[in-house]
VEXDREN-2710 file (C-alpha; in Angstrom, 1 decimal):
% VEXDREN-2710
k/r/px/py/pz
1/MET/0.0/0.0/0.0
2/THR/1.1/3.6/-0.7
3/PRO/1.8/5.3/2.6
4/ARG/-0.3/8.3/3.6
5/ASP/0.9/11.3/1.4
6/VAL/3.1/13.8/3.3
7/SER/2.5/17.4/2.3
8/TRP/5.4/19.5/0.9
9/ARG/7.9/20.4/3.6
10/SER/5.2/19.9/6.2
11/SER/3.2/22.7/4.8
12/ALA/-0.2/22.8/3.3
13/ARG/1.1/25.2/0.5
14/PRO/3.0/23.8/-2.4
15/PRO/5.9/25.7/-3.9
16/ALA/4.9/28.6/-6.2
17/SER/6.4/26.7/-9.2
18/ILE/3.7/23.9/-8.9
19/ALA/0.2/24.5/-10.0
20/LYS/-2.4/24.5/-7.2
21/HIS/-5.4/22.3/-7.8
22/ALA/-8.4/20.9/-5.8
23/SER/-8.0/17.2/-5.4
24/GLY/-11.5/16.5/-6.8
25/ALA/-13.0/18.0/-10.0
26/PRO/-10.9/18.4/-13.1
27/THR/-9.3/21.9/-13.6
28/ALA/-8.0/23.9/-16.5
29/ARG/-6.1/27.0/-16.7
30/GLU/-4.5/29.3/-19.2
31/ALA/-2.0/32.2/-19.5
32/VAL/0.0/34.3/-22.0
33/ARG/3.6/35.0/-21.7
34/LYS/5.1/37.8/-23.9
35/THR/8.7/38.6/-24.6
36/ALA/10.2/41.2/-26.9
37/TRP/10.2/38.6/-29.7
38/ALA/7.7/35.9/-28.9
39/ARG/4.3/35.1/-27.6
40/LEU/3.6/31.9/-25.6
41/SER/0.1/30.7/-25.1
42/VAL/0.2/28.2/-22.3
43/ALA/-2.7/26.1/-21.0
44/SER/-3.1/23.1/-18.8
45/ALA/-5.8/20.6/-17.6
46/THR/-5.5/17.9/-15.0
47/SER/-8.0/15.4/-13.3
48/ARG/-7.6/13.0/-10.4
49/GLY/-8.1/9.3/-11.2
50/ALA/-10.9/7.5/-9.8
51/GLU/-8.9/5.1/-7.7
52/HIS/-6.6/7.8/-6.1
53/ARG/-7.2/9.8/-3.0
54/VAL/-5.2/12.8/-4.4
55/ASN/-3.9/13.7/-7.8
56/GLU/-0.4/12.2/-8.0
57/ASP/0.4/14.2/-11.2
58/ALA/1.9/17.5/-10.9
59/HIS/2.8/20.3/-13.4
60/SER/4.3/23.8/-13.6
61/ALA/2.3/26.8/-12.6
62/LEU/1.4/28.9/-15.6
63/ASP/1.9/32.4/-14.1
64/ARG/5.6/32.2/-14.1
65/ASP/7.9/34.0/-16.5
66/ALA/10.5/31.3/-17.2
67/GLY/10.5/29.3/-20.3
68/VAL/10.6/26.0/-18.4
69/PHE/7.5/23.5/-18.5
70/VAL/7.1/20.3/-16.5
71/VAL/4.6/17.5/-16.2
72/ALA/5.5/14.8/-13.6
73/ASP/3.6/11.7/-12.8
74/GLY/4.1/10.0/-9.4
75/VAL/4.4/6.3/-9.9
76/GLY/1.4/4.4/-8.6
77/GLY/2.3/1.9/-5.9
78/GLY/5.4/3.9/-5.0
79/ALA/5.8/5.7/-1.7
80/LEU/4.5/9.2/-1.4
81/ALA/3.8/9.4/-5.2
82/ALA/2.2/12.8/-5.0
83/ARG/5.0/14.1/-3.0
84/ALA/7.5/12.9/-5.5
85/SER/5.8/14.3/-8.5
86/ARG/5.5/17.7/-6.8
87/GLU/9.0/17.8/-5.3
88/LEU/10.3/16.9/-8.9
89/VAL/8.5/19.9/-10.5
90/ALA/9.6/22.3/-7.8
91/ARG/13.3/21.1/-8.0
92/LEU/13.4/21.4/-11.8
93/HIS/12.2/24.8/-11.8
94/VAL/14.9/25.8/-9.0
95/ALA/17.6/24.3/-11.1
96/LEU/16.6/25.5/-14.5
97/GLU/15.0/28.9/-14.2
98/GLY/17.7/31.3/-15.3
99/ALA/20.1/28.6/-16.3
100/GLY/21.5/28.2/-19.8
101/PRO/19.4/25.9/-22.1
102/GLU/22.1/23.2/-22.4
103/PRO/21.5/19.5/-22.5
104/ALA/24.2/18.9/-19.9
105/THR/22.3/21.3/-17.7
106/LEU/19.2/19.7/-18.1
107/ARG/20.5/16.1/-17.6
108/ALA/22.3/17.3/-14.4
109/ALA/19.1/18.8/-13.0
110/LEU/17.3/15.6/-13.5
111/ILE/20.1/13.4/-12.0
112/GLU/20.3/15.8/-9.0
113/ALA/16.5/15.6/-8.5
114/ASP/16.7/11.8/-8.6
115/ARG/19.1/11.7/-5.7
116/ALA/17.4/14.5/-3.8
117/ILE/13.8/13.0/-3.9
118/ALA/15.2/9.6/-2.7
119/ARG/16.7/11.2/0.2
120/SER/13.5/13.3/0.8
121/ILE/11.3/10.2/0.7
122/ALA/13.7/8.2/3.0
123/THR/13.0/10.7/5.7
124/HIS/9.4/9.5/5.9
125/THR/9.4/6.0/4.9
126/ASP/11.7/3.1/4.1
127/ALA/9.6/2.2/0.9
128/SER/11.0/3.7/-2.5
129/GLY/9.1/6.2/-4.5
130/ALA/9.6/8.1/-7.7
131/ALA/8.0/9.9/-10.6
132/THR/8.3/10.0/-14.4
133/VAL/8.6/13.4/-16.0
134/ALA/8.6/15.4/-19.2
135/VAL/10.4/18.8/-19.4
136/CYS/10.4/21.5/-22.1
137/MET/12.9/24.4/-22.0
138/GLY/12.9/27.3/-24.4
139/ALA/16.0/28.9/-26.0
140/GLY/16.8/32.0/-27.9
141/ARG/15.1/35.3/-28.0
142/ALA/12.3/34.1/-30.5
143/LEU/11.8/30.8/-28.4
144/SER/12.0/28.8/-31.7
145/ARG/14.5/26.5/-30.3
146/TRP/13.6/24.1/-27.3
147/LEU/15.1/21.3/-25.4
148/VAL/12.8/18.4/-24.6
149/ALA/13.8/15.9/-21.8
150/TRP/12.1/13.0/-20.4
151/VAL/12.5/10.0/-17.9
152/GLY/10.0/7.4/-17.9
153/ASP/6.6/7.4/-19.9
154/CYS/5.4/11.0/-19.7
155/ARG/5.3/12.2/-23.3
156/VAL/5.9/15.2/-25.4
157/TYR/4.2/15.8/-28.9
158/ARG/4.6/18.5/-31.4
159/LEU/1.6/19.7/-33.2
160/ARG/1.4/22.1/-36.2
161/PRO/-2.1/23.7/-36.4
162/THR/-1.6/24.6/-39.9
163/GLU/-1.1/21.0/-41.1
164/GLY/-3.7/18.3/-40.6
165/GLY/-3.2/14.8/-39.3
166/ALA/-1.7/13.5/-36.1
167/ALA/0.4/15.1/-33.5
168/GLN/4.1/14.0/-33.9
169/LEU/5.4/12.0/-30.9
170/LEU/8.9/13.3/-30.0
171/THR/9.7/11.1/-27.1
172/VAL/10.2/7.3/-26.7
173/ASP/8.9/5.8/-23.5
174/ASP/11.5/4.4/-21.1
175/THR/9.6/1.1/-20.8
176/TYR/11.0/-2.4/-20.2
177/ARG/9.8/-3.4/-23.6
178/HIS/11.5/-0.4/-25.3
179/LEU/14.9/-0.8/-23.4
180/ASP/14.7/-4.6/-23.9
181/GLU/14.9/-5.4/-20.1
182/PRO/12.9/-8.0/-18.1
183/PRO/10.3/-6.4/-15.9
184/PRO/10.2/-7.2/-12.1
185/LEU/8.1/-10.0/-11.0
186/GLY/4.4/-9.0/-11.4
187/GLY/5.5/-6.2/-13.6
188/SER/4.6/-5.4/-17.2
189/LEU/6.8/-4.9/-20.3
190/ASP/5.0/-1.5/-20.7
191/ASP/5.8/-0.3/-17.2
192/PRO/8.4/2.5/-17.0
193/ALA/11.8/1.2/-16.3
194/ARG/13.4/4.7/-15.6
195/MET/12.1/6.9/-13.0
196/VAL/13.3/10.0/-10.9
197/GLY/13.6/9.3/-7.3
198/ASN/14.7/5.6/-7.1
199/GLY/18.2/5.8/-8.6
200/ALA/17.3/4.4/-11.9
201/VAL/18.3/7.4/-13.9
202/ASP/21.7/7.1/-15.6
203/ARG/21.5/9.4/-18.7
204/PRO/18.2/11.3/-19.2
205/ASN/16.9/11.7/-22.7
206/VAL/17.3/15.1/-24.3
207/LEU/16.6/16.3/-27.8
208/HIS/16.5/19.5/-29.8
209/VAL/13.1/20.7/-31.3
210/ARG/12.4/23.7/-33.5
211/LEU/9.0/25.3/-33.4
212/ARG/7.5/27.5/-36.1
213/ALA/5.0/30.3/-35.4
214/GLY/1.7/28.6/-34.3
215/ASP/3.4/25.1/-33.3
216/MET/2.5/23.5/-30.0
217/LEU/4.4/21.3/-27.6
218/VAL/2.1/18.9/-25.7
219/LEU/3.3/17.4/-22.5
220/CYS/1.1/14.6/-21.0
221/SER/1.1/11.9/-18.4
222/ASP/0.2/8.3/-19.3
223/GLY/-3.2/8.9/-17.9
224/VAL/-3.8/10.8/-21.2
225/HIS/-1.7/9.2/-23.8
226/LYS/-2.6/5.6/-23.1
227/HIS/-6.1/6.3/-24.1
228/VAL/-5.8/9.1/-26.7
229/ALA/-4.1/8.4/-30.1
230/ALA/-2.0/10.8/-31.9
231/ASN/-4.6/11.6/-34.4
232/ASP/-7.1/12.3/-31.6
233/ILE/-4.6/14.7/-30.0
234/GLY/-4.2/16.5/-33.3
235/SER/-8.1/16.9/-33.8
236/LEU/-8.9/17.8/-30.2
237/LEU/-6.1/20.5/-29.9
238/ARG/-7.0/22.2/-33.2
239/GLY/-10.0/24.3/-33.1
240/ARG/-11.5/27.7/-32.2
241/ALA/-12.2/27.1/-28.5
242/SER/-9.7/28.6/-26.0
243/LEU/-6.7/26.5/-25.5
244/ALA/-7.7/25.7/-21.9
245/GLN/-11.0/24.3/-23.2
246/ARG/-9.2/22.2/-25.8
247/CYS/-7.0/20.9/-23.0
248/MET/-10.2/19.9/-21.0
249/HIS/-11.7/18.3/-24.2
250/LEU/-8.6/16.1/-24.3
251/ILE/-8.9/15.1/-20.7
252/ASP/-12.6/14.3/-21.2
253/PHE/-11.9/12.1/-24.2
254/ALA/-9.3/10.2/-22.2
255/ARG/-11.9/9.6/-19.6
256/ARG/-14.5/8.4/-22.1
257/SER/-12.1/6.2/-23.6
258/GLY/-11.4/4.3/-20.4
259/SER/-8.8/6.3/-18.4
260/HIS/-9.1/5.8/-14.6
261/ASP/-5.7/7.2/-13.9
262/ASP/-4.6/10.7/-13.0
263/ALA/-4.5/12.7/-16.3
264/THR/-2.6/15.9/-17.1
265/VAL/-1.9/17.8/-20.3
266/LEU/0.1/21.0/-20.6
267/VAL/0.3/22.8/-23.9
268/VAL/2.7/25.5/-25.0
269/GLN/2.0/27.2/-28.3
270/ARG/4.5/29.6/-29.7
271/GLY/3.5/32.7/-31.5
272/GLU/5.4/35.8/-32.9
273/ARG/4.9/39.4/-31.6
274/GLU/3.1/41.6/-34.2
275/LEU/6.2/43.8/-34.9
276/VAL/8.3/40.7/-35.3
277/ARG/5.8/39.2/-37.9
278/ILE/5.7/42.5/-39.7
279/ALA/9.5/42.7/-39.8
280/ARG/9.7/39.2/-41.1
281/VAL/7.2/40.0/-43.9
282/ALA/9.0/43.2/-44.8
283/ALA/12.3/41.5/-44.9
284/ALA/10.9/38.9/-47.2
285/ALA/9.3/41.4/-49.4
286/THR/12.6/43.3/-49.5
287/LEU/14.4/40.1/-50.4
288/ALA/11.9/39.4/-53.2
289/ALA/12.3/43.0/-54.7
290/LEU/16.2/42.6/-54.6
291/VAL/16.0/39.3/-56.3
292/ALA/13.6/40.8/-59.0
293/VAL/15.9/43.7/-59.6
294/ALA/18.8/41.5/-59.8
295/ALA/17.0/39.3/-62.3
296/MET/16.1/42.3/-64.4
297/TRP/19.6/43.5/-64.5
298/TRP/20.9/40.1/-65.4
299/ALA/18.3/39.9/-68.2
300/LYS/19.4/43.3/-69.4
301/ASP/23.1/42.3/-69.4
302/ALA/22.4/39.0/-71.2
303/ALA/20.5/40.9/-73.9
304/ALA/23.4/43.4/-74.3
305/LEU/26.0/40.6/-74.5
306/HIS/23.8/38.9/-77.0
307/ASP/23.5/42.0/-79.3
308/SER/27.2/42.7/-78.9
309/GLY/28.0/39.1/-80.0
310/ARG/25.6/39.4/-82.8
311/ILE/27.2/42.7/-84.1
312/GLU/30.7/41.2/-83.9
313/ARG/29.7/38.1/-85.8
314/THR/28.2/40.4/-88.5
315/GLN/31.4/42.5/-88.6
316/GLU/33.5/39.3/-88.9
317/ARG/31.4/38.0/-91.8
318/GLY/31.8/41.5/-93.7
319/THR/35.7/41.2/-93.2
320/PRO/37.7/40.1/-96.3
END
């Protein structure tokens, strides 16, 4: 049995980096972050599973300025699962906010969190506990470059609203099946084989991702992706409803499809500030005009060379 959950640092208030939710009804939130060059629309929805006393998922608060976004899933059956996920989100924000967006920095933060959470749980119980996690970290002034990291089976998708079809899965679940490892007695090949908090992290997965204007990064726990196909994610997150409403539609679809686990989705959509868009259009128009002028001058030069060659050939034929 999972021991009774112990609140964060013996306080009823979680850190500011963690979104605060009631433990019962599903909740959805939305926020907009603006920089001089980019505009991020961020939304989340989360719902406690029918078999849990508290929601053992956690995710970043949306009212923070840092370009770091986290979804964590406390591993069911582990000790203090809700504590592990909340502490993981908080520690990653402390380690990464203001840090350079480098793969080594992100890996080091996850490995340090693994050790720290294990020590934290050990102060309350001898049982082991851990969480799976997905992290996205923006880079550059225009936030067109991102680092995506994960441990376990939380997932990250990229969705391009201007293109139809399925969301693109960016991550590969750290399951026993994928890692070609035998699961423990009573476990499944599709259980997560890598988690943060039980010493099972050696080299966290990190990849580089580019986002165009309008692209979304979709972070979710397995309570969502095990019951919602990539095609459904694409169709549910495209549309005219608010981003928060679309996230809630995704959670509702997972529930109708049989999900009884805690379910969390966090969406980050990149946009460009109006002045940047105008500057980009103006630059493209200027380049097109320069190309057109260069083509015109090239055509004139070619015609002049052709006429010059024709005159020379006529003169040569007239020479005795």
